[in-house]
C-alpha positions as CSV (number, residue, x, y, z in Angstrom):
1,M,34.6,-11.9,15.0
2,K,36.6,-13.8,12.4
3,R,35.4,-12.8,8.9
4,E,35.9,-15.0,5.9
5,P,38.5,-13.3,3.6
6,F,37.7,-12.8,0.0
7,V,41.1,-13.3,-1.7
8,T,40.2,-14.0,-5.3
9,H,36.7,-12.5,-5.7
10,T,34.8,-9.3,-5.0
11,P,32.2,-10.0,-2.3
12,V,28.6,-10.3,-3.3
13,L,25.5,-9.3,-1.3
14,L,22.0,-10.6,-1.9
15,V,19.8,-7.8,-0.6
16,G,16.9,-9.9,0.4
17,S,14.0,-11.1,-1.7
18,V,14.3,-13.8,-4.4
19,P,11.3,-14.7,-6.5
20,L,11.4,-18.5,-6.1
21,D,8.9,-20.8,-4.5
22,N,10.5,-21.4,-1.1
23,A,13.6,-21.0,1.1
24,E,15.1,-24.3,0.1
25,E,14.9,-23.4,-3.6
26,V,16.6,-20.1,-2.8
27,F,19.3,-21.6,-0.7
28,R,20.1,-24.4,-3.3
29,T,20.1,-22.0,-6.2
30,A,22.1,-19.2,-4.6
31,G,24.4,-21.7,-2.7
32,E,25.4,-23.3,-6.0
33,L,25.9,-20.1,-8.0
34,V,27.3,-17.5,-5.5
35,G,27.8,-19.5,-2.3
36,D,31.6,-18.9,-2.5
37,R,31.1,-15.1,-3.0
38,V,28.7,-14.2,-0.2
39,E,29.1,-13.9,3.5
40,A,25.4,-14.6,4.1
41,L,22.3,-15.9,2.3
42,P,18.8,-14.7,2.8
43,D,15.8,-17.1,2.6
44,G,14.5,-15.0,-0.3
45,E,11.6,-13.5,1.7
46,T,9.3,-15.8,-0.2
47,G,5.5,-16.0,0.1
48,D,3.8,-12.9,1.6
49,R,7.1,-11.3,2.4
50,H,8.1,-10.9,-1.3
51,Q,6.4,-7.5,-1.4
52,W,8.6,-6.1,1.4
53,I,6.7,-3.9,3.9
54,T,3.3,-4.8,2.4
55,F,3.8,-8.0,4.5
56,L,3.4,-5.8,7.6
57,A,0.2,-4.2,6.3
58,L,-1.3,-7.6,5.6
59,R,-0.1,-9.6,8.5
60,T,0.3,-7.1,11.4
61,Y,-1.8,-4.0,10.8
62,Y,-4.8,-5.4,8.9
63,M,-7.4,-6.8,11.3
64,H,-5.4,-5.6,14.3
65,P,-7.9,-5.1,17.1
66,Q,-6.5,-1.6,18.0
67,L,-6.4,-0.3,14.4
68,D,-8.9,0.8,11.8
69,S,-8.4,0.1,8.1
70,L,-8.9,3.2,6.0
71,Q,-7.8,2.0,2.6
72,R,-6.5,-1.1,0.9
73,P,-5.0,-1.5,-2.6
74,A,-7.5,-0.8,-5.4
75,A,-9.5,-3.8,-6.6
76,V,-8.8,-5.2,-10.0
77,G,-11.7,-6.6,-12.0
78,G,-13.8,-6.6,-8.9
79,E,-11.3,-8.7,-7.0
80,E,-9.7,-7.4,-3.8
81,Q,-5.9,-6.9,-3.9
82,W,-3.3,-6.8,-1.1
83,I,-0.4,-5.7,-3.2
84,P,-0.4,-1.9,-4.1
85,S,-0.2,-1.0,-7.8
86,S,1.7,2.2,-7.2
87,H,3.2,4.4,-4.4
88,G,-0.2,6.0,-4.0
89,D,-2.1,2.8,-3.6
90,H,-0.8,1.6,-0.2
91,W,-2.8,0.3,2.7
92,Q,-3.8,3.0,5.2
93,F,-4.6,2.6,8.8
94,R,-5.3,4.6,12.0
95,V,-5.3,3.9,15.7
96,K,-8.8,3.4,17.0
97,P,-10.2,6.3,19.0
98,G,-9.3,6.0,22.7
99,V,-6.4,3.6,22.3
100,T,-3.3,4.7,24.2
101,D,-1.5,1.4,24.6
102,L,-1.0,0.2,21.1
103,H,0.9,-3.1,21.0
104,F,2.2,-5.3,18.2
105,E,2.7,-8.7,19.7
106,D,4.4,-10.2,16.7
107,L,5.8,-8.7,13.4
108,R,6.3,-12.3,12.1
109,Y,9.8,-11.7,10.7
110,A,11.5,-13.8,13.4
111,G,8.9,-16.7,13.0
112,A,9.5,-16.9,9.3
113,A,13.2,-16.7,9.7
114,L,13.4,-19.5,12.3
115,S,11.4,-21.8,10.0
116,S,13.8,-21.0,7.1
117,Y,16.9,-21.4,9.4
118,L,16.0,-25.1,10.0
119,T,16.3,-25.6,6.2
120,F,19.5,-23.5,6.1
121,R,21.1,-25.7,8.7
122,E,20.1,-28.9,7.0
123,L,21.5,-27.8,3.6
124,K,24.7,-26.5,5.3
125,E,25.2,-29.9,6.9
126,K,24.8,-31.5,3.4
127,G,27.4,-29.1,1.9
128,V,24.9,-27.3,-0.3
129,I,25.7,-24.0,1.5
130,P,29.5,-23.4,2.2
131,P,30.6,-23.6,5.9
132,H,31.4,-19.9,6.2
133,V,28.0,-18.6,5.0
134,R,25.6,-17.1,7.6
135,F,21.9,-16.9,7.6
136,Q,20.7,-13.4,6.7
137,V,17.5,-11.8,8.1
138,S,16.3,-8.4,6.9
139,L,14.2,-6.1,9.2
140,P,12.5,-2.8,8.1
141,F,13.7,0.1,10.2
142,P,11.0,2.0,12.2
143,W,9.8,4.5,9.7
144,S,10.2,2.1,6.8
145,G,7.8,-0.3,8.5
146,T,5.2,2.3,9.5
147,L,5.2,5.7,7.8
148,L,3.6,5.0,4.4
149,F,0.7,3.1,6.1
150,F,-0.3,6.0,8.4
151,T,-0.2,9.1,6.2
152,Q,-3.9,9.6,6.7
153,A,-3.5,9.5,10.5
154,L,-0.2,11.4,11.2
155,D,-1.2,12.2,14.7
156,D,-1.1,8.5,15.5
157,L,2.4,8.1,14.1
158,P,4.3,8.6,17.4
159,Q,2.3,5.8,19.1
160,V,2.6,3.6,16.1
161,V,6.3,4.0,15.8
162,S,6.9,3.5,19.5
163,A,4.9,0.2,19.4
164,Y,6.9,-0.9,16.3
165,E,10.2,-0.1,18.0
166,R,9.3,-2.3,20.9
167,A,8.1,-5.1,18.6
168,L,11.3,-4.9,16.5
169,V,13.5,-5.2,19.6
170,R,11.5,-8.3,20.5
171,E,12.0,-9.7,17.0
172,I,15.8,-9.2,17.3
173,Q,15.8,-10.9,20.7
174,K,13.9,-13.9,19.3
175,L,16.4,-14.3,16.5
176,M,19.4,-14.1,18.9
177,L,17.8,-16.7,21.2
178,A,17.2,-19.2,18.4
179,I,20.1,-18.8,15.9
180,P,23.8,-19.0,17.0
181,A,25.5,-15.6,16.8
182,D,28.2,-16.8,14.5
183,E,25.6,-18.1,12.1
184,L,23.4,-14.9,12.1
185,S,23.5,-11.8,9.9
186,I,21.0,-9.1,10.6
187,Q,20.3,-6.4,7.9
188,F,18.3,-3.3,8.6
189,D,16.3,-2.1,5.6
190,V,16.5,1.7,5.6
191,C,14.2,3.3,3.0
192,L,11.8,5.9,4.4
193,E,14.4,7.2,6.7
194,L,16.7,7.9,3.7
195,L,13.9,9.5,1.8
196,A,13.1,11.7,4.8
197,L,16.7,12.9,4.7
198,E,16.1,13.6,1.0
199,G,13.1,15.8,1.9
200,V,10.7,13.7,-0.2
201,F,7.7,13.6,2.2
202,P,5.8,16.9,3.1
203,F,4.1,15.0,5.9
204,V,7.2,13.9,7.8
205,P,7.1,15.1,11.4
206,P,9.5,17.8,12.4
207,G,13.0,17.0,13.5
208,D,16.4,16.3,12.2
209,A,16.3,13.2,10.0
210,L,19.9,12.1,10.8
211,E,19.5,12.6,14.5
212,R,16.3,10.5,14.4
213,F,18.1,7.8,12.4
214,A,21.0,7.9,14.8
215,G,18.7,7.3,17.7
216,W,17.2,4.2,16.1
217,C,20.7,2.9,15.3
218,E,21.6,3.1,18.9
219,L,18.3,1.6,20.1
220,L,18.3,-1.3,17.8
221,A,21.9,-2.2,17.2
222,A,23.6,-1.6,20.5
223,D,22.5,-4.9,22.1
224,I,23.3,-7.1,19.1
225,P,26.4,-9.0,20.0
226,E,29.6,-8.3,18.1
227,N,29.8,-11.8,16.7
228,V,26.4,-11.3,14.9
229,R,27.0,-9.8,11.5
230,L,25.2,-6.4,11.1
231,G,24.5,-4.4,8.0
232,Y,22.4,-1.5,6.7
233,H,20.7,-1.5,3.3
234,F,19.9,2.1,2.1
235,C,17.1,2.0,-0.4
236,Y,15.1,4.3,-2.6
237,A,12.2,1.8,-3.0
238,D,11.5,-0.5,-6.0
239,L,7.8,-0.7,-6.4
240,G,7.2,-1.4,-10.1
241,H,11.0,-1.0,-10.6
242,R,10.6,2.7,-9.9
243,H,12.3,4.7,-7.1
244,I,10.2,7.1,-5.0
245,K,13.0,9.6,-5.8
246,E,15.9,9.3,-8.2
247,P,19.0,10.0,-6.2
248,E,21.1,12.9,-7.4
249,D,24.3,11.3,-6.1
250,L,25.5,9.1,-3.2
251,A,25.9,11.9,-0.7
252,P,22.7,11.1,1.3
253,S,23.5,7.4,1.4
254,V,27.1,8.2,2.6
255,R,25.7,10.5,5.3
256,M,23.4,7.7,6.5
257,A,26.2,5.2,6.4
258,N,28.5,7.4,8.4
259,T,25.8,8.0,10.9
260,A,25.0,4.3,11.2
261,V,28.7,3.5,11.8
262,A,29.1,6.3,14.4
263,S,25.8,5.5,16.3
264,S,25.4,1.8,16.4
265,R,27.6,1.4,19.4
266,R,29.2,-1.7,17.8
267,R,30.9,-2.6,14.6
268,V,28.8,-2.2,11.4
269,D,30.0,-5.0,9.1
270,Y,28.6,-3.6,5.9
271,V,26.5,-0.9,4.3
272,H,24.7,-1.1,0.9
273,M,24.0,1.9,-1.3
274,A,21.9,2.1,-4.5
275,V,23.3,3.0,-8.0
276,P,20.7,3.6,-10.7
277,R,21.4,2.0,-14.1
278,D,22.1,5.3,-15.9
279,R,24.6,6.6,-13.4
280,H,28.1,5.9,-14.5
281,D,29.3,9.5,-14.1
282,D,31.9,10.7,-11.6
283,A,29.5,13.1,-10.0
284,Y,27.3,10.3,-8.7
285,F,30.2,8.4,-7.1
286,Q,32.3,11.3,-5.8
287,P,30.6,11.4,-2.4
288,L,32.1,8.0,-1.6
289,A,35.3,9.8,-0.8
290,A,33.6,11.0,2.4
291,L,32.7,7.5,3.6
292,N,34.2,7.1,7.1
293,A,33.8,3.4,7.7
294,P,37.2,1.8,7.7
295,D,36.0,-1.5,9.4
296,T,32.9,-1.7,7.2
297,T,32.5,-3.4,3.8
298,P,30.6,-1.1,1.4
299,Y,28.4,-2.8,-1.2
300,L,27.3,-0.8,-4.2
301,G,24.0,-1.8,-5.8
302,L,25.3,-1.3,-9.3
303,V,24.4,-4.7,-10.8
304,H,21.6,-4.3,-13.4
305,I,20.4,-7.2,-15.5
306,T,19.1,-4.8,-18.2
307,D,22.6,-3.7,-19.3
308,G,24.4,-6.8,-18.0
309,I,28.2,-7.2,-17.7
310,D,29.2,-4.3,-19.9
311,G,27.0,-1.7,-18.2
312,T,27.8,-2.9,-14.7
313,R,31.6,-2.9,-15.4
314,R,31.3,0.7,-16.6
315,R,29.7,1.7,-13.3
316,M,32.3,-0.3,-11.4
317,R,35.2,1.4,-13.2
318,T,33.8,4.9,-12.3
319,A,33.1,3.8,-8.7
320,R,36.7,2.5,-8.2
321,A,38.1,6.0,-9.0
322,H,36.4,7.1,-5.7
323,L,36.4,3.9,-3.6
324,P,39.0,1.3,-4.6
325,H,37.5,-1.6,-2.8
326,F,33.8,-2.5,-2.5
327,G,31.4,-5.4,-2.9
328,I,28.6,-5.7,-5.5
329,A,24.9,-6.1,-5.4
330,T,21.7,-5.1,-7.1
331,E,20.0,-1.9,-6.0
332,C,17.3,-3.8,-4.1
333,G,16.0,-7.4,-3.7
334,F,15.1,-9.6,-6.7
335,G,11.6,-10.1,-5.5
336,R,9.8,-8.1,-8.2
337,R,11.7,-9.8,-11.0
338,P,10.3,-12.8,-13.0
339,P,11.5,-16.1,-11.4
340,Q,13.1,-17.1,-14.7
341,Q,15.6,-14.3,-14.3
342,V,17.0,-15.5,-11.0
343,D,19.7,-17.8,-12.5
344,E,20.8,-15.1,-14.9
345,L,21.1,-12.5,-12.2
346,L,23.1,-14.8,-9.9
347,R,25.4,-15.8,-12.8
348,L,25.8,-12.1,-13.6
349,H,27.0,-11.5,-10.0
350,A,29.4,-14.4,-10.1
351,A,30.9,-13.3,-13.4
352,L,31.3,-9.7,-12.3
353,S,32.7,-10.8,-9.0
354,S,35.5,-12.7,-10.8
355,H,36.5,-9.7,-12.8
356,Q,37.3,-7.4,-9.9
357,P,39.9,-9.1,-7.7
358,V,40.5,-7.5,-4.3
359,G,43.5,-5.3,-3.6
360,Q,46.8,-6.6,-2.3
361,D,46.2,-5.1,1.1
362,E,43.0,-7.1,1.5
363,Q,44.7,-10.3,0.3
364,S,47.3,-10.1,3.0
365,G,44.6,-9.7,5.8
């Protein structure tokens, strides 16, 4: 696959969610401000999808005929809520007694993406989106899409995960049937799998976390054609702008990235790793020296609006001592940010991208 070279700017990744009203507004805003810095644009995961996996709870698990609802987010002022207020306030479900053939007909990610893609194509034809830019679709990995919603029914988890795996394969197939390969970028959102490697959850089923992750990489990525762009976003969660666990350093993310590259049975085009705002020390970035992904673009999620250009440049300077060339991004999507911050965030990416030109070896490629 021919990839667009970045000869004057550091590449920018938009992780997924953008708190604007609809896909067209996202494409127009991002296309204008960072269109020449990105390889792909997401539709912003607007509407119900802006709360990431809570979309699955609301649209796939809730009212599913083979599932019972055990808990929903706490009511506020007597009004029912669908968005959790904390990590302990998630929806909870179980498989109904006697069900042995759990089936999720539709996870609804592909349907939403195909609707947005029509807008993407129209705006690309009008020149709003640059010709080289692909359409990016983010899909939660199997544990990320299931585990937090079934902690009160762990015996059901194998059946739930198996049904989710099959449904996710179908979502990918729908995307590939409807969107030209050279226009498509698929991103796997990997959060609960990373946190399992970190040993965060006492309820995680036994087994090696990296081996389990490797198996999913092989299952889900192997049949994605080489000319579809493929990336992995490694995440520590962002509910209420708080991580489930504060990472000690980048070692777990690097191990996951190396496993993804080794196990996907095709090229991995990019990996994305989170960098907390207060981590500008060598100890955090030192594990990047162990990244074994020569054909993969690493994106570091070190852009933070709270300390802006100066704070982000400080993190970039430290990171470059351990990894000379990388792209930039935020730690997670913009979705939980106020809409009025979107322009500022995108302009921040553009300004930072202009101040870290790529190396001479990349310019010649």
